[in-house]
N, C-alpha and C positions, 0 to 999 in steps of 0.2 A: 430590570434587565430587559433590553430589547432583544426578543428571541430571534428576529430576522438577522441580527448582526452578532449573535452569540457564537463564540467559538465552540461552546459545548454542544449546541444544536447541530452544527456542522460535523463535529467529531462523532456524535451519536449517529448521524446520518451515514458517515463514513463506515462506522462499525456495522450498521445494518446492511449497507450495500456490499461490504466486504463479506459478510456472512452469505448473502445471496450469490456473490461471486464464487465462493467456494462450492456451494451447493450446485449451481448451474454449471460451473466448470467441471466438476466431477462427472456429471452426466454427459456434458458436451464432449469431453475429451475421450470418452470410452470408444475404443476401436478407431481412433484417429491419431495421427502423428502429433505429439504434444507441441512440437515447434510450429506446425501448420495451425494448430488450434490457437497458439499465442499470436500468430500473424493475423488470423481472422479477428480475434479479440481486439487487437491493436487497430485494425481498420474501423471496427465498430466504434471504438473510443474516439478515433479521429473524426468520424462523421458526426457523432453526438456532440463532441466539443465544438466542432465547426458550426453546427446548428445553434448551439447555445450562444456562441460568440456573435453569430449573425442576428439572432432574435434580439439580443441585448445591445446590438450595435457597439461591440467592444473591440473590434479589430484595430490593430495598430500596425504601422509600418515597421518591419523588422529592423530597418536601419536606425530607427529611433530608440531602440532598446540598448542599454549599456552593455559593453563587452563583458563585464563581470557577470551580468545576468545570463548572457548567452553561454558562457563557459560553464557556470554551475547548473543551468538548465539542461545543457547537453550531458554533463556528467550525471545528473539526476535521471535523465532519460535512459542512459546506458545502464545505470543501476536498476532502474525499473524494468527494463527489458530483460536483463539477466535474472532478476527476481521472478518475473513472470515465467520465464523459460524453466527455471528450477521448480517453481510452484506447480505448473501444469504437469511436469514430469512426475513430481512427487504425488500429485493427485492420481495419475495413471497407476502408480505403483502401490499406493497405500490408501487407507481409509480416510475419508474427509474428516472424520471425527478426531483423527490424530494429526493429519497434515496441517489443517488450518490452525489449531492451537500452537503447534510448534512454529509455524510461520509467524505467529504473533510474538515470538521471542524478539522480533524486531523492536517491540516496545521497550524491552529491557535494554537492548543494545543502543537504542536511540537515547535513552536516559544517560548511559555511559558516554556516548559520543557527544551529547549536549554538554555534559560536564567537562570533558577533556578538550573538545575542539571549539566550543562556543563560549566557554566560561560561565555556563549557567550555574545557578545555585540550586541545590536539591534540598528539599525539606525532608524531614524524617518520613512523612507520608509517601513522598515520591519514592524514596529508597526502599521502604517496606513494601509498597505496591509493586515495584520492579522486582524485588526479591520473591514476592509471592507468584508473580508471573513466571519467573525462572523456575521456581519450585513446581508450579503446576505443569509446565512444559516437561520437566524431568519425569514427573509422575505419569503423565500421559504417554511419553515416549516409551517408557518401560512397562506400560500396563499390559 
């Protein structure tokens, strides 16, 4: 397995940075309007991503992108923004040790969405894992 191209390596990186996001976000949003905090976070993401695109010379003309990609990337962006707004407000109101795991219910939801909307096939391992995530979120929410 080529680690530089492995989806697993990037997925683990995503989990690691998501954990840091929760930790840093909880501290950063204290005493600040959660919507403003989300705006600041978005600007930072924009700058970091623009820097990576520039360093790797991966910029493309927007008119060269297919309309389908535009539609779904815009929808994804709206969903991301709403998710972040909810997440930062939840971090303001609750403990990070509860907010972040409940936020990860998205994993169980995306399994269902993948089955229903994308026609993906689920193995028993995926279904059991999704069920355990759901059970864990329920235990944490009512702890």
